[in-house]
C-alpha angles and dihedrals in degrees: 000000000000134000135194114234120189102206093177090066096044109112096184122110124271094256091052090051091049090050091050092049091048092050092049092048095049092048093053099257113144120219128207112254093246091056095057097090146352117319097245133033120227104265103195135057115272121212116239147170116309094019112133115225137180118218119197140166139162092251097046126088118304092262126055114250116242117197141156121239108245128229091272091054094252137127130199106235122191113254098003099053128209114012129183109224102154115119091024128110117241089255092052092048091050090051091049092051092045088056093049094047093046087075088069106018131044112234096352096186095203117192128196125196125184111234098179133011119216109141107065109065129173117201117218113189139175131020099014126113096241110027119183142079118328127184123239109236107186122310112356129175128209091257091050092051091050088051090052087054090057096261130277123314120239089253095055116136128242099256133050119211122212121194119192134182106242092227088069092062140252125348098216100209122123093232097042115135135175114244125235094270092058090227102095137051115208127195140162134225125204108238093204094052093042094052091045090053091238092128131034095228092105085071092053107138112242116215131196117292094019114145117217114195123190109189122208115258124245108260142180122210128221116194138158128049098005132116096241116022122188145092119309122204115233110226122242111279088001136117131210131216132199093260092048090050091049090049090054087049087055093244136287129302120251090254095055120122100233094188098048101058119131139198113219107202125191116250110237090216090049128243128089119005119249116249119224118185116224125194100209092178092058090049091051092047090052093243094114134034121256113260122235117230127215132215112290094013116148116217107203120196109190129209111252091230100053109012097141096051091045093051093048091050090050094050091048092051092051095046095047094045097235094162096259095147098034089055094056124100115253118225127200122197 
């Protein structure tokens, strides 16, 4: 069943809202995307533990005071003592200190500058060139964060997943949904549409503690006596046949054994791959139907002079994990 929830009219506290969303999700009730989280994401950087800040003012000591925010989110400020500034913007923290100093100083004009960011990480995982934890420095979009991660690898999948803590506000994606815990909103972005500029999701603002996941694409591999061996990405909602894979590999060499080709297919239970003979010549002559390939299949085209030795070397390389597939070039259409 479905139910309409007007979050904007809900006067309960955030934790109550999270509990309601979690209960509805676990009981099978679907929520509209706009009801998954708060109506507006936090748009400016928030100070947090382990950030290093510099506090200055015309009536303070001659030198600005540089300090690191402790684990409780506090700093020890001359004259006013211990002050909690975590979860505040720089402007809010300055206003708070101005208020505290105004007890002792007329028009204190306190300024805070962030010297080092440590507390607002964004995790970027999967098929990017530099996966890991990156810090949010000001306003950053999804495309900018992917750029900070060195860009996408050639084997990147067709959809990018963004996971956000609901306390950080709305995840404005049409397919965003809150998970069963009620703590995270999860949505996906089409890489093809984003890169083509057909949708604005590339300009999605990324906030601290977001997790950006780029799954690896489904691929088939063509190796052996072909003109361009490598891994070929299967398009989203597409399939690939033996002839299509050979076309992407720019065809076979003149020495190729067209009757002795094999498909090496992963075993779901693990262990040795299954071997499936393929008569490419019969397919080309129209005497046999084209064969559909599955994700992670290896199409092996042997050399007519040493096909047995080549196939045995290929199987040995796969079974011993010598990096045969990881060393191949990846091609996108």
